[in-house]
Backbone as numpy.savetxt, mean C-alpha at the origin, in Angstrom:
# Nx Ny Nz CAx CAy CAz Cx Cy Cz
-6.18 -19.92 5.28 -6.22 -21.00 6.28 -4.83 -21.57 6.55
-3.85 -21.21 5.72 -2.51 -21.74 5.92 -1.89 -21.25 7.22
-2.40 -20.16 7.77 -1.86 -19.62 9.01 -2.30 -20.41 10.24
-3.34 -21.24 10.09 -3.85 -21.99 11.23 -3.17 -23.36 11.29
-2.65 -23.71 12.45 -1.96 -24.99 12.61 -2.84 -26.05 13.24
-4.04 -25.68 13.63 -4.95 -26.61 14.29 -6.13 -26.90 13.37
-6.51 -28.19 13.25 -7.62 -28.56 12.37 -8.96 -28.04 12.87
-9.01 -27.58 14.10 -10.27 -27.07 14.64 -10.81 -25.94 13.78
-9.94 -25.02 13.37 -10.40 -23.87 12.60 -10.90 -24.28 11.21
-10.29 -25.30 10.64 -10.77 -25.82 9.35 -12.19 -26.33 9.50
-12.42 -27.14 10.54 -13.76 -27.69 10.77 -14.73 -26.57 11.15
-14.28 -25.64 11.97 -15.14 -24.54 12.43 -15.66 -23.71 11.25
-14.75 -23.30 10.36 -15.14 -22.49 9.20 -16.06 -23.27 8.28
-15.75 -24.55 8.04 -16.57 -25.38 7.15 -17.99 -25.54 7.70
-18.09 -25.93 8.97 -19.41 -26.15 9.57 -20.20 -24.85 9.63
-19.55 -23.77 10.01 -20.25 -22.49 10.11 -20.78 -22.04 8.75
-20.01 -22.24 7.70 -20.44 -21.86 6.35 -21.61 -22.70 5.88
-21.50 -24.01 6.05 -22.57 -24.91 5.60 -23.86 -24.65 6.38
-23.76 -24.50 7.69 -24.95 -24.23 8.50 -25.58 -22.89 8.12
-24.76 -21.90 7.82 -25.31 -20.61 7.42 -26.12 -20.70 6.14
-25.59 -21.42 5.15 -26.32 -21.58 3.89 -27.58 -22.41 4.11
-27.46 -23.49 4.87 -28.65 -24.32 5.15 -29.70 -23.53 5.91
-29.26 -22.70 6.84 -30.21 -21.88 7.60 -30.98 -20.92 6.71
-30.29 -20.34 5.72 -30.98 -19.45 4.77 -32.04 -20.21 3.99
-31.70 -21.45 3.57 -32.68 -22.25 2.83 -33.90 -22.59 3.67
-33.68 -22.98 4.92 -34.80 -23.31 5.82 -35.67 -22.09 6.07
-35.06 -20.94 6.26 -35.82 -19.71 6.49 -36.68 -19.37 5.29
-36.13 -19.50 4.09 -36.92 -19.22 2.88 -38.09 -20.20 2.76
-37.83 -21.48 3.00 -38.90 -22.48 2.89 -40.01 -22.20 3.90
-39.62 -21.84 5.13 -40.65 -21.58 6.15 -41.51 -20.38 5.76
-40.89 -19.37 5.13 -41.66 -18.20 4.76 -42.58 -18.45 3.56
-42.32 -19.53 2.84 -43.16 -19.82 1.67 -44.40 -20.62 2.04
-44.40 -21.26 3.21 -45.53 -22.11 3.58 -46.20 -21.67 4.87
-45.51 -20.89 5.68 -46.06 -20.55 7.00 -46.91 -19.29 6.93
-48.03 -19.36 7.59 -48.89 -18.19 7.72 -49.18 -17.98 9.20
-49.25 -16.73 9.60 -49.49 -16.40 11.00 -50.92 -16.80 11.39
-51.05 -17.44 12.54 -52.39 -17.78 13.03 -53.07 -16.51 13.51
-54.27 -16.30 13.04 -54.98 -15.05 13.29 -56.03 -15.23 14.37
-56.23 -14.17 15.09 -57.35 -14.10 16.04 -58.51 -13.41 15.35
-59.61 -13.37 16.03 -60.79 -12.76 15.42 -60.58 -11.28 15.17
-59.78 -10.63 15.97 -59.56 -9.19 15.81 -58.55 -8.86 14.73
-57.92 -9.92 14.18 -56.86 -9.67 13.20 -57.38 -9.64 11.78
-58.70 -9.81 11.64 -59.29 -9.80 10.31 -59.99 -8.47 10.13
-59.62 -7.73 9.15 -60.20 -6.40 8.90 -60.94 -6.41 7.58
-61.95 -5.62 7.56 -62.75 -5.52 6.35 -62.32 -4.31 5.56
-62.17 -4.52 4.27 -61.78 -3.42 3.40 -62.88 -3.23 2.36
-63.46 -2.08 2.35 -64.59 -1.83 1.47 -64.11 -1.44 0.08
-64.96 -1.69 -0.88 -64.67 -1.24 -2.24 -64.99 0.23 -2.34
-64.80 0.83 -3.55 -64.99 2.27 -3.70 -66.39 2.71 -3.35
-67.39 1.92 -3.69 -68.76 2.34 -3.42 -69.26 1.87 -2.06
-68.51 0.94 -1.45 -68.92 0.41 -0.14 -69.97 -0.65 -0.26
-70.40 -0.98 -1.47 -71.45 -1.97 -1.64 -70.93 -3.37 -1.48
-69.65 -3.50 -1.68 -69.08 -4.85 -1.66 -67.86 -4.84 -0.75
-67.77 -5.78 0.11 -66.65 -5.86 1.05 -65.95 -7.19 0.90
-64.68 -7.22 1.15 -63.91 -8.47 1.11 -63.03 -8.53 2.35
-62.72 -9.74 2.76 -61.92 -9.95 3.94 -60.44 -9.96 3.57
-59.63 -9.16 4.29 -58.17 -9.09 4.07 -57.50 -9.53 5.36
-56.66 -10.58 5.27 -55.98 -11.09 6.45 -54.73 -10.27 6.72
-54.52 -9.93 7.98 -53.30 -9.24 8.40 -52.70 -9.99 9.58
-51.47 -9.67 9.92 -50.80 -10.31 11.07 -51.22 -9.69 12.39
-51.94 -8.60 12.32 -52.34 -7.91 13.53 -51.38 -6.82 13.95
-50.26 -6.67 13.19 -49.29 -5.62 13.50 -49.74 -4.30 12.87
-49.78 -3.25 13.65 -50.24 -1.96 13.16 -49.23 -0.90 13.56
-48.88 -0.04 12.61 -47.97 1.08 12.88 -48.64 2.38 12.43
-48.39 3.41 13.17 -48.92 4.74 12.83 -50.42 4.70 12.59
-51.10 3.92 13.37 -52.58 3.86 13.38 -53.19 3.13 12.20
-52.59 3.22 11.00 -53.29 2.64 9.85 -52.39 1.78 8.95
-51.10 1.60 9.31 -50.21 0.76 8.51 -50.25 -0.66 9.07
-50.70 -1.60 8.24 -50.84 -2.99 8.69 -49.96 -3.90 7.84
-49.62 -5.06 8.40 -48.79 -6.05 7.70 -49.68 -7.18 7.21
-49.73 -7.38 5.90 -50.57 -8.43 5.33 -50.00 -9.80 5.67
-50.86 -10.76 5.89 -50.47 -12.12 6.24 -50.35 -12.96 4.98
-49.35 -12.62 4.13 -49.15 -13.32 2.86 -47.68 -13.71 2.74
-47.38 -14.84 2.07 -45.99 -15.25 1.87 -45.25 -14.27 0.94
-43.92 -14.42 0.88 -43.14 -13.61 -0.06 -43.49 -13.99 -1.49
-43.36 -13.06 -2.43 -43.62 -13.40 -3.85 -42.73 -14.55 -4.31
-43.27 -15.42 -5.13 -42.54 -16.60 -5.56 -41.27 -16.23 -6.34
-41.38 -15.25 -7.23 -40.21 -14.90 -8.05 -39.06 -14.38 -7.17
-39.43 -13.70 -6.11 -38.43 -13.16 -5.20 -37.73 -14.30 -4.45
-38.54 -15.27 -4.01 -37.98 -16.40 -3.27 -37.09 -17.25 -4.17
-37.48 -17.42 -5.44 -36.66 -18.22 -6.34 -35.31 -17.55 -6.60
-35.28 -16.23 -6.59 -33.99 -15.54 -6.72 -33.08 -15.89 -5.55
-33.62 -15.96 -4.34 -32.82 -16.35 -3.18 -32.37 -17.80 -3.28
-33.26 -18.68 -3.76 -32.89 -20.09 -3.93 -31.75 -20.23 -4.94
-31.84 -19.47 -6.03 -30.77 -19.51 -7.04 -29.45 -19.04 -6.44
-29.52 -18.02 -5.58 -28.31 -17.53 -4.92 -27.69 -18.61 -4.04
-28.52 -19.36 -3.33 -28.02 -20.43 -2.48 -27.36 -21.53 -3.32
-28.00 -21.89 -4.41 -27.43 -22.92 -5.30 -26.10 -22.44 -5.87
-26.06 -21.18 -6.27 -24.81 -20.62 -6.79 -23.70 -20.70 -5.74
-24.04 -20.36 -4.49 -23.05 -20.42 -3.43 -22.52 -21.84 -3.21
-23.41 -22.83 -3.26 -22.98 -24.22 -3.07 -22.08 -24.68 -4.21
-22.45 -24.33 -5.44 -21.62 -24.70 -6.59 -20.25 -24.02 -6.51
-20.26 -22.75 -6.11 -19.00 -22.02 -5.99 -18.08 -22.68 -4.96
-18.64 -23.04 -3.80 -17.84 -23.66 -2.75 -17.37 -25.06 -3.14
-18.07 -25.68 -4.08 -17.64 -26.98 -4.58 -16.45 -26.85 -5.53
-16.47 -25.77 -6.33 -15.44 -25.60 -7.36 -14.23 -24.81 -6.89
-14.45 -23.87 -5.96 -13.37 -22.96 -5.55 -13.13 -23.06 -4.04
-11.97 -22.57 -3.57 -11.70 -22.59 -2.13 -12.70 -21.72 -1.37
-13.06 -22.18 -0.18 -14.01 -21.42 0.63 -14.43 -22.18 1.87
-14.23 -23.48 1.86 -14.59 -24.31 3.01 -13.33 -24.76 3.72
-12.82 -23.93 4.61 -11.62 -24.29 5.35 -10.44 -24.51 4.42
-9.80 -25.67 4.55 -8.63 -25.98 3.73 -8.99 -26.68 2.43
-10.28 -26.89 2.17 -10.71 -27.53 0.92 -10.32 -26.63 -0.25
-9.59 -27.18 -1.21 -9.04 -26.39 -2.32 -10.00 -26.23 -3.49
-11.10 -26.96 -3.50 -12.04 -26.86 -4.62 -11.68 -27.82 -5.74
-12.71 -28.24 -6.50 -12.50 -29.19 -7.59 -11.59 -28.64 -8.68
-11.64 -27.34 -8.94 -10.84 -26.75 -10.01 -9.39 -26.48 -9.59
-9.13 -26.55 -8.29 -7.78 -26.30 -7.82 -7.28 -24.89 -8.04
-8.18 -23.93 -8.10 -7.80 -22.53 -8.37 -7.16 -21.91 -7.14
-6.10 -21.11 -7.38 -5.45 -20.35 -6.32 -5.18 -18.94 -6.80
-5.32 -17.99 -5.90 -5.04 -16.60 -6.28 -3.58 -16.43 -6.67
-2.69 -17.16 -5.98 -1.26 -17.07 -6.33 -1.00 -17.62 -7.72
-1.72 -18.68 -8.07 -1.57 -19.24 -9.41 -2.06 -18.29 -10.48
-3.18 -17.61 -10.22 -3.69 -16.62 -11.17 -2.71 -15.46 -11.32
-2.10 -15.08 -10.20 -1.11 -13.99 -10.24 0.10 -14.38 -11.08
0.60 -15.59 -10.87 1.75 -16.06 -11.65 1.41 -16.17 -13.13
0.19 -16.55 -13.43 -0.24 -16.64 -14.83 -0.25 -15.26 -15.48
-0.71 -14.27 -14.75 -0.70 -12.91 -15.27 0.73 -12.41 -15.48
1.63 -12.77 -14.56 3.03 -12.38 -14.72 3.64 -13.01 -15.97
3.32 -14.28 -16.22 3.84 -14.96 -17.39 3.33 -14.32 -18.68
2.05 -13.95 -18.68 1.50 -13.27 -19.87 2.17 -11.92 -20.08
2.39 -11.19 -18.99 3.05 -9.90 -19.10 4.48 -10.04 -19.59
5.17 -11.09 -19.09 6.55 -11.30 -19.50 6.62 -11.68 -20.97
5.65 -12.48 -21.42 5.63 -12.86 -22.84 5.35 -11.65 -23.73
4.54 -10.73 -23.23 4.18 -9.56 -24.03 5.25 -8.48 -24.00
5.79 -8.24 -22.81 6.74 -7.12 -22.66 8.20 -7.56 -22.59
8.43 -8.87 -22.45 9.80 -9.35 -22.35 10.68 -8.92 -23.52
10.24 -9.11 -24.76 11.08 -8.68 -25.89 11.38 -7.19 -25.88
10.43 -6.40 -25.42 10.64 -4.95 -25.36 11.72 -4.60 -24.34
11.64 -5.22 -23.16 12.66 -4.97 -22.14 14.03 -5.48 -22.60
14.02 -6.63 -23.29 15.29 -7.18 -23.78 15.95 -6.21 -24.76
15.15 -5.54 -25.58 15.71 -4.57 -26.53 16.36 -3.42 -25.80
15.71 -2.95 -24.72 16.28 -1.82 -23.98 17.55 -2.21 -23.24
17.66 -3.50 -22.86 18.86 -3.95 -22.17 20.10 -3.86 -23.05
19.89 -3.90 -24.34 21.01 -3.86 -25.26 21.48 -2.42 -25.54
20.74 -1.45 -25.07 21.03 -0.05 -25.41 21.67 0.67 -24.24
22.34 1.77 -24.56 22.96 2.60 -23.55 21.91 3.37 -22.77
22.25 3.72 -21.52 21.32 4.42 -20.64 20.81 5.71 -21.26
21.69 6.51 -21.80 21.29 7.81 -22.35 20.35 7.63 -23.55
20.58 6.58 -24.32 19.71 6.32 -25.48 18.32 5.93 -25.01
18.28 5.05 -24.00 16.97 4.61 -23.49 16.24 5.76 -22.81
16.97 6.57 -22.04 16.34 7.69 -21.33 15.73 8.69 -22.28
16.28 8.80 -23.48 15.74 9.75 -24.46 14.65 9.14 -25.33
14.41 7.83 -25.19 13.40 7.15 -26.00 12.03 7.32 -25.35
11.08 7.95 -26.01 9.78 8.28 -25.38 9.05 7.07 -24.80
9.03 5.96 -25.53 8.30 4.80 -25.03 8.94 4.22 -23.77
10.26 4.13 -23.76 10.96 3.63 -22.58 10.76 4.57 -21.40
10.80 5.86 -21.67 10.58 6.83 -20.59 9.17 6.70 -20.02
8.18 6.47 -20.89 6.80 6.32 -20.42 6.64 5.05 -19.58
7.29 3.95 -19.99 7.22 2.70 -19.23 7.85 2.89 -17.86
9.06 3.48 -17.84 9.72 3.71 -16.56 8.94 4.62 -15.65
8.29 5.63 -16.25 7.50 6.56 -15.45 6.32 5.86 -14.80
5.65 4.98 -15.55 4.51 4.25 -14.99 4.97 3.30 -13.88
6.11 2.65 -14.08 6.64 1.79 -13.03 6.96 2.60 -11.78
7.55 3.76 -11.98 7.91 4.61 -10.85 6.67 5.08 -10.11
5.64 5.51 -10.84 4.42 6.00 -10.20 3.69 4.88 -9.46
3.85 3.65 -9.93 3.17 2.52 -9.30 3.88 2.06 -8.04
5.20 1.98 -8.09 5.94 1.33 -7.01 6.78 2.28 -6.16
7.14 3.43 -6.67 8.11 4.29 -5.97 7.50 5.60 -5.46
6.42 6.04 -6.10 5.87 7.36 -5.78 5.31 7.45 -4.37
4.93 6.31 -3.78 4.37 6.34 -2.43 5.36 6.95 -1.44
6.64 6.73 -1.66 7.66 7.28 -0.75 8.34 8.51 -1.33
8.73 8.42 -2.60 9.52 9.49 -3.20 8.66 10.59 -3.83
7.34 10.41 -3.86 6.46 11.42 -4.43 6.27 11.23 -5.92
5.13 11.66 -6.44 4.83 11.49 -7.86 5.76 12.30 -8.75
6.34 13.37 -8.19 7.31 14.16 -8.95 8.74 13.78 -8.63
8.93 12.73 -7.85 10.26 12.21 -7.47 11.06 13.18 -6.62
10.41 14.18 -6.05 11.13 15.15 -5.23 11.24 14.72 -3.77
10.75 13.54 -3.45 10.92 13.00 -2.12 9.96 13.56 -1.09
10.05 13.02 0.10 9.29 13.47 1.25 10.21 13.43 2.46
9.70 13.80 3.60 10.52 13.77 4.81 10.97 12.34 5.09
12.26 12.13 5.11 12.82 10.81 5.33 13.03 10.01 4.07
12.59 10.55 2.92 12.73 9.86 1.64 13.42 10.81 0.66
14.55 10.41 0.08 15.37 11.35 -0.68 14.73 11.84 -1.97
15.14 13.04 -2.34 14.77 13.66 -3.61 15.60 13.02 -4.72
14.94 12.53 -5.76 15.64 11.85 -6.84 15.88 12.76 -8.04
15.53 14.03 -7.95 15.65 14.93 -9.09 16.87 15.83 -9.00
17.62 15.75 -7.89 18.82 16.58 -7.78 20.05 15.69 -8.03
21.21 16.24 -7.80 22.44 15.50 -8.03 23.04 14.97 -6.72
22.27 14.95 -5.67 22.75 14.49 -4.37 22.32 13.04 -4.18
23.30 12.13 -4.10 23.01 10.71 -3.97 23.64 10.18 -2.70
22.87 9.47 -1.91 23.39 8.91 -0.66 24.38 7.78 -0.93
24.10 6.96 -1.93 24.95 5.81 -2.22 25.64 5.91 -3.58
25.36 6.95 -4.33 25.95 7.12 -5.65 24.89 7.11 -6.72
25.12 7.87 -7.79 24.13 7.99 -8.85 24.48 7.26 -10.12
25.48 6.36 -10.07 25.81 5.59 -11.25 24.72 4.55 -11.52
24.50 4.21 -12.79 23.43 3.27 -13.12 23.51 1.94 -12.37
24.72 1.39 -12.24 24.85 0.11 -11.53 24.52 0.25 -10.05
24.82 1.40 -9.46 24.50 1.62 -8.04 23.00 1.74 -7.86
22.36 2.45 -8.78 20.89 2.59 -8.71 20.24 1.22 -8.87
20.79 0.42 -9.78 20.26 -0.94 -9.98 20.38 -1.75 -8.69
21.55 -1.66 -8.02 21.74 -2.38 -6.77 20.75 -1.91 -5.71
20.52 -0.61 -5.66 19.57 -0.06 -4.69 18.17 -0.60 -4.92
17.75 -0.65 -6.18 16.40 -1.12 -6.49 16.27 -2.62 -6.21
17.27 -3.39 -6.62 17.19 -4.84 -6.46 17.29 -5.28 -5.00
18.24 -4.73 -4.29 18.54 -5.23 -2.95 18.08 -4.31 -1.82
17.62 -3.11 -2.15 17.16 -2.19 -1.12 18.33 -1.59 -0.35
17.99 -0.72 0.59 19.00 -0.08 1.44 18.49 -0.03 2.87
19.42 -0.09 3.81 19.07 0.04 5.22 20.04 1.04 5.84
19.63 2.30 5.86 20.48 3.35 6.38 20.23 3.60 7.86
21.25 3.47 8.65 21.11 3.64 10.09 22.11 4.68 10.60
21.60 5.61 11.38 22.47 6.51 12.12 22.20 6.28 13.60
23.19 5.89 14.37 22.96 5.63 15.79 22.77 6.92 16.57
22.19 6.80 17.73 22.08 7.95 18.62 23.48 8.36 19.06
23.80 9.64 18.92 25.14 10.14 19.23 25.17 10.97 20.51
24.07 11.01 21.23 24.00 11.86 22.42 25.04 11.43 23.46
25.15 10.13 23.70 26.09 9.66 24.71 27.54 9.87 24.26
27.78 9.69 22.96 29.14 9.85 22.45 29.61 11.29 22.51
28.68 12.23 22.32 29.07 13.64 22.33 29.19 14.20 23.75
28.43 13.66 24.67 28.50 14.12 26.04 27.18 14.65 26.55
27.14 15.93 26.85 25.94 16.54 27.41 24.98 17.00 26.32
23.80 17.41 26.74 22.82 17.94 25.80 23.33 19.25 25.18
24.14 19.98 25.93 24.73 21.21 25.40 25.69 20.89 24.26
26.41 19.79 24.37 27.30 19.36 23.29 26.51 19.00 22.04
25.37 18.36 22.23 24.50 18.04 21.09 24.08 19.31 20.37
23.69 20.31 21.12 23.28 21.58 20.53 24.44 22.25 19.80
25.62 22.21 20.37 26.79 22.83 19.74 27.12 22.14 18.41
27.09 20.82 18.40 27.37 20.08 17.16 26.31 20.37 16.11
25.06 20.48 16.54 23.99 20.80 15.59 24.25 22.15 14.92
24.68 23.12 15.68 24.97 24.44 15.10 26.20 24.38 14.20
27.17 23.54 14.54 28.34 23.38 13.67 27.92 22.78 12.34
27.03 21.78 12.38 26.54 21.16 11.14 25.76 22.17 10.30
24.95 22.99 10.94 24.22 24.03 10.20 25.18 25.02 9.57
26.22 25.35 10.27 27.21 26.28 9.74 27.92 25.71 8.52
28.13 24.38 8.51 28.80 23.75 7.39 28.04 23.96 6.08
26.72 23.99 6.17 25.89 24.13 4.97 25.54 25.58 4.67
26.09 26.50 5.45 25.79 27.91 5.22 24.49 28.35 5.81
23.89 27.52 6.65 22.63 27.90 7.29 22.93 28.79 8.51
21.89 29.42 9.01 22.04 30.29 10.16 22.43 29.47 11.40
23.51 29.88 12.07 24.00 29.15 13.23 24.66 30.12 14.20
24.66 29.76 15.48 25.30 30.56 16.50 26.82 30.39 16.38
27.58 31.46 16.18 29.03 31.34 15.96 29.78 30.75 17.15
29.36 31.07 18.36 30.05 30.55 19.54 29.79 29.05 19.68
28.53 28.65 19.50 28.19 27.22 19.59 28.88 26.45 18.46
29.07 27.10 17.33 29.74 26.46 16.21 31.18 26.10 16.57
31.87 26.99 17.25 33.26 26.75 17.64 33.34 25.55 18.57
32.48 25.50 19.58 32.48 24.38 20.51 32.04 23.08 19.83
31.11 23.20 18.88 30.63 22.00 18.19 31.68 21.39 17.29
32.54 22.22 16.70 33.59 21.70 15.83 34.52 20.76 16.58
34.79 21.08 17.83 35.68 20.24 18.64 35.08 18.87 18.92
33.75 18.78 18.89 33.07 17.52 19.18 32.70 16.73 17.91
32.90 17.35 16.76 32.45 16.72 15.51 33.25 15.47 15.17
34.38 15.28 15.81 35.19 14.10 15.53 34.44 12.80 15.68
33.46 12.77 16.60 32.66 11.55 16.78 31.80 11.25 15.56
31.51 12.27 14.77 30.66 12.12 13.58 31.48 11.86 12.32
32.77 12.21 12.38 33.61 12.13 11.19 33.83 10.71 10.72
33.65 9.72 11.59 33.86 8.33 11.19 32.96 7.93 10.03
31.75 8.49 9.99 30.81 8.18 8.90 30.74 9.31 7.87
30.64 10.54 8.36 30.44 11.67 7.46 31.74 12.23 6.90
32.87 11.76 7.41 34.16 12.22 6.93 34.64 13.46 7.67
35.95 13.64 7.70 36.51 14.78 8.41 36.08 16.10 7.78
35.83 16.06 6.44 35.38 17.27 5.75 33.86 17.36 5.69
33.18 16.39 6.29 31.71 16.35 6.36 31.04 16.21 5.00
31.78 15.72 4.00 31.20 15.53 2.68 30.47 14.19 2.54
30.44 13.42 3.59 29.70 12.16 3.57 30.51 11.01 3.01
29.95 9.80 3.17 30.57 8.59 2.66 29.50 7.76 1.96
29.57 7.69 0.63 28.53 6.99 -0.12 28.56 5.49 0.14
29.70 4.94 0.48 29.77 3.51 0.77 28.90 3.14 1.98
28.72 4.09 2.89 27.89 3.86 4.08 26.50 4.48 3.96
26.30 5.28 2.94 25.04 5.99 2.82 24.96 7.19 3.73
26.13 7.66 4.24 26.17 8.82 5.14 26.10 10.09 4.30
25.13 10.96 4.55 24.93 12.12 3.67 25.99 13.20 3.82
26.08 13.99 2.78 26.93 15.18 2.76 26.29 16.24 3.65
27.04 16.77 4.61 26.50 17.76 5.54 26.85 19.19 5.16
27.54 19.36 4.03 27.98 20.70 3.65 27.05 21.37 2.65
26.03 20.66 2.19 25.06 21.29 1.29 23.79 21.60 2.07
22.79 22.10 1.40 21.53 22.45 2.05 20.43 21.46 1.72
20.83 20.23 1.43 19.87 19.17 1.14 19.70 18.34 2.41
18.49 18.40 2.97 18.22 17.74 4.24 17.14 16.67 4.06
17.41 15.51 4.62 16.47 14.40 4.49 15.29 14.54 5.44
15.53 15.11 6.62 14.48 15.26 7.63 14.19 16.72 7.95
14.94 17.63 7.40 14.74 19.05 7.69 16.02 19.67 8.21
16.18 20.96 7.94 17.41 21.64 8.30 17.30 22.62 9.44
16.28 22.51 10.26 16.19 23.39 11.43 17.09 22.87 12.54
17.45 23.76 13.48 18.31 23.35 14.59 17.64 22.27 15.43
16.33 22.38 15.63 15.60 21.39 16.44 15.63 20.01 15.77
15.45 19.99 14.43 15.44 18.71 13.73 16.83 18.07 13.74
17.86 18.87 13.53 19.22 18.33 13.55 19.56 17.78 14.93
19.16 18.48 15.98 19.41 17.99 17.34 18.63 16.71 17.61
17.42 16.62 17.10 16.64 15.39 17.27 17.33 14.22 16.58
17.89 14.47 15.40 18.60 13.42 14.69 19.82 12.96 15.47
20.55 13.90 16.04 21.74 13.55 16.82 21.36 12.78 18.08
20.32 13.21 18.74 19.92 12.57 20.01 19.38 11.16 19.79
18.47 11.02 18.83 17.73 9.77 18.67 18.24 8.88 17.54
19.03 9.46 16.62 19.45 8.69 15.47 18.33 8.56 14.44
18.63 7.92 13.33 17.64 7.69 12.27 17.79 6.27 11.74
16.69 5.73 11.29 16.69 4.38 10.70 15.80 4.38 9.48
16.42 4.35 8.31 15.67 4.38 7.06 15.84 3.06 6.32
14.75 2.55 5.78 14.80 1.29 5.04 14.08 1.44 3.71
14.77 1.08 2.65 14.13 0.96 1.34 14.01 -0.52 1.04
12.81 -1.02 0.76 12.64 -2.46 0.52 13.33 -2.92 -0.75
13.69 -4.18 -0.79 14.30 -4.77 -1.99 13.21 -5.20 -2.96
13.45 -4.95 -4.25 12.46 -5.30 -5.28 12.94 -6.45 -6.16
13.99 -7.14 -5.73 14.55 -8.20 -6.59 13.54 -9.31 -6.85
12.84 -9.74 -5.80 11.86 -10.81 -5.96 10.54 -10.29 -6.52
10.27 -9.03 -6.28 8.98 -8.47 -6.71 8.99 -8.12 -8.19
10.09 -7.58 -8.65 10.20 -7.21 -10.06 11.07 -8.21 -10.79
10.73 -8.47 -12.04 11.64 -9.21 -12.90 12.84 -8.31 -13.18
13.98 -8.90 -13.46 15.20 -8.12 -13.64 15.06 -7.15 -14.81
14.33 -7.53 -15.83 14.21 -6.64 -16.99 13.45 -5.38 -16.64
12.37 -5.55 -15.85 11.62 -4.37 -15.45 12.45 -3.48 -14.54
13.27 -4.10 -13.71 14.13 -3.33 -12.83 15.13 -2.51 -13.64
15.67 -3.11 -14.70 16.61 -2.38 -15.54 15.92 -1.19 -16.20
14.68 -1.40 -16.61 13.95 -0.30 -17.23 13.70 0.81 -16.22
13.39 0.45 -14.97 13.17 1.46 -13.95 14.48 2.15 -13.57
15.58 1.41 -13.63 16.88 2.02 -13.38 17.13 3.13 -14.39
16.79 2.85 -15.63 16.95 3.86 -16.66 15.97 5.01 -16.43
14.81 4.70 -15.83 13.84 5.75 -15.57 14.42 6.77 -14.60
15.26 6.33 -13.65 15.86 7.29 -12.72 16.68 8.31 -13.46
17.43 7.84 -14.47 18.17 8.79 -15.28 17.24 9.65 -16.12
16.19 9.03 -16.66 15.22 9.79 -17.45 14.48 10.79 -16.59
14.23 10.43 -15.34 13.54 11.34 -14.43 14.37 12.60 -14.20
15.66 12.43 -14.03 16.52 13.59 -13.83 16.53 14.49 -15.06
16.56 13.85 -16.24 16.54 14.64 -17.48 15.23 15.40 -17.61
14.12 14.73 -17.25 12.82 15.40 -17.32 12.73 16.56 -16.35
13.26 16.37 -15.13 13.21 17.44 -14.15 14.07 18.63 -14.58
15.18 18.36 -15.24 15.99 19.46 -15.72 15.22 20.27 -16.76
14.55 19.55 -17.67 13.75 20.25 -18.68 12.62 21.03 -18.01
12.04 20.44 -16.95 10.94 21.12 -16.23 11.43 22.40 -15.60
12.63 22.36 -14.99 13.17 23.55 -14.36 13.43 24.66 -15.40
13.97 24.24 -16.56 14.28 25.23 -17.59 13.01 25.89 -18.13
11.94 25.09 -18.21 10.69 25.64 -18.76 9.93 26.47 -17.75
10.34 26.42 -16.48 9.66 27.19 -15.45 10.61 28.20 -14.83
């Protein structure tokens, strides 16, 4: 309700909720005392097994499939009392907890407060463990099985959605198991990336390069830099135009980690290494954002996850050797 700036919605939700509950109570009460008025044709005789004795059975007069009739009897009492109990429970709940517009409830419970309480319990339980790891060197922590398991669970919970459960990345999200780092692979750099996030932007270079043919030539030059298949003639023309790209990627095309500009001389591609994909990148540019986790994670957990990045690389190396 905090999103509403007008008291109308507070009153609207409160009245609608109260009337809904009251309406359920009235409906139940009416069904416990009301009986359908019958006509003479609505009374049917039902014979006993021998037919010697007959009794009158009241129905509402509704008949389906020739012989299915609706008895003119109230709902069973035990069933109705279950509904009454549900109504009472709902009223008590709305009295104690939020549910009626902006009314906070007698207990003053908030989901945010419960969340903060859980965080405090977790910090009290795991804080000393994280503090111990903060005192140790990265390589020592990465080799410690318990620390590696904690970092792995943190990674699978918060990072795997983009980077994949095996940390090999997805289209537009870098592979964390190789030695190619956009901003650098030092522990402090990884920590900065996790805490503050990254916003990598490549502007559209189509206008700067000139014609669409120039875009294609530069794309083939970039492919040639990484040893990929490229047209040799287009490569020559593209090299002359690459100066517009050198400001970020460097004259040698090895990239600039301070800007997050990738190395173009290897075969590691963030969006794909086909000529069509490279041309699309040049024409339209790219905009990648990694969210900041500084407010979401406590610093100790972030440090543990930072170490997990190093542990992840060690694990992937062992995986490669075993396969």
